N, C-alpha and C positions, 0 to 999 in steps of 0.2 A: 725143264719142266712146262708143264701144263699151265694155261690161265684159263681162268673165264673173264665175265667183263660185267666192268657196272655200267649202270644205268646211262651216265654217261661217256661210254665208249673208252674206260681208261681198263685197263686188265688187271684181275688181281690173281694170285696164286689157287692153284688148285690143289695143293697138299701142304697143312698147315700144321706141324707135328703136335700144336700145342693141343689143338681139339681132336684130332683125328687116333683112330688106335686101328690095329690090324683086328678084324673078325671073321671067323668063318664066309661070312660073305665076302669079304675083301675088305678093303680100308672103307672105312665110314665115318665121319664124323659120333663123336662121343656124345650123343646124346640119353642116355640114360636117367632118367629122373628130372630132365626137363621139361619142359609147360611149353608147347610149342603152338601159337594161335595159327590156325589155318582158313584163311578166306579165301575164299573160292565159287563161284555161284553154280559150274558148270560140274552139274553129278559126277560123270564116269572119272574126270580129272580129280577131283576131290576124293572118291573112292581111292584112285591109285595112289596119291599123295599120301592122305590117312594111312593107305595100309603101309607104304614105305616108310612112314613113321614111326607105326606102329611097332615094325618090325625091330626098330632099333631100342626099343623098352622106353619113348618118350612118354608122356601125355598128351597126346593130341585134346585140343582145343578147337572145339568146333567139326566138321567144317561149319564156319559161317557160308551163307549166300546172301548173306545182303548188310547192308553197313546197320542197320538195327540190331540183328543179332550181335555183330559186330562189336559194336559198340557196350551193348550189354556185357560181353566177355571183356571187352578192355578194363570195364569199369567195376568188374566184381570177380576177376581170377587175378592171380600174378603170374605174369607172362614171363619166360628167358627170352620166347623169340619169335617174331611172326614171320607169316608166309601168304603176301598180301597180291591178289590178282589186282589188275589197275580199275579196269571197269567188270563192275556186278551189274549187268543187266543195263538198266538205262542210267545207274549211278556209277559213281568212282569211289577208290580208297584214300583217298588223298586227306581229306580228314581223320584218317584212321591212323595214316601216315605219320602225320602231326603228334595226334595222342601217341605214339610210341615213343617218339622223338622226346614228347614233354618227359616222357617217364622214363629215358634213357634204354631203350628196350629196343636191341637190334633187330633188323628185318630184311625180307629180301622181296625183290618184286616178279611175278612171274604173270608173264602176259603174251597174246597173240599180238598187241601191239607193240608198233614201234619202241624203243625208250625214251623218243624225242621229245611224246607226248609230256612224260614229266617234267614239273617247273623244278627249275635249276637245283634249287635245295635240297629235292629229292634225289636226283642222279648220282649221288657218292656210294649208292648200295649194292648190292650185288642185282644183277638181273638175269632172271631166266626166261627166252625166247619160248614160247609154246610151240610145240613138242619139244620135249628135255627127253635128257636121258637119266634114270638116278643115281648116277656119279653125279652128273652135274649140278641136280637138286645139293646132294651131298656136300660137294664143293662150295656151295655159294651160302649153304649153311655154316659151315665151318668160318668162310671169310666173315662171317655178320658174327659168328658168335667170336671170332677173335677180336672184333673190333670194339668188346664190350670196356667198359672202363671200371 
């Protein structure tokens, strides 16, 4: 079985039957109808990830390009899962992660930075190192969604 990695370096399974379904595009997590928060400040990455998500028929909240926009979305939208870039220009998204944890919302990290910059309490989340492939994104989302309580 293929594995991805958590921010702390541990591995997570890259095939979870409880949240994956076969489609004409290959195995993708079942995201239809879910609200996915996308926090990414790099326009091209935001567009690419947003389109990948839209293709799964989920509702993309964002992309939020800064902390203020993301805070507004977290406070005013129902969010089923989040995708957080660690660095947003001169800002970071750690406070956003704390807010999602407090609301019991699963999320994944995506960053060009090493996962070791994350505080210990956030290293148990799936982590995507940019650049990444679409299947890695979907596997990380599947792992995050499988952790819902």
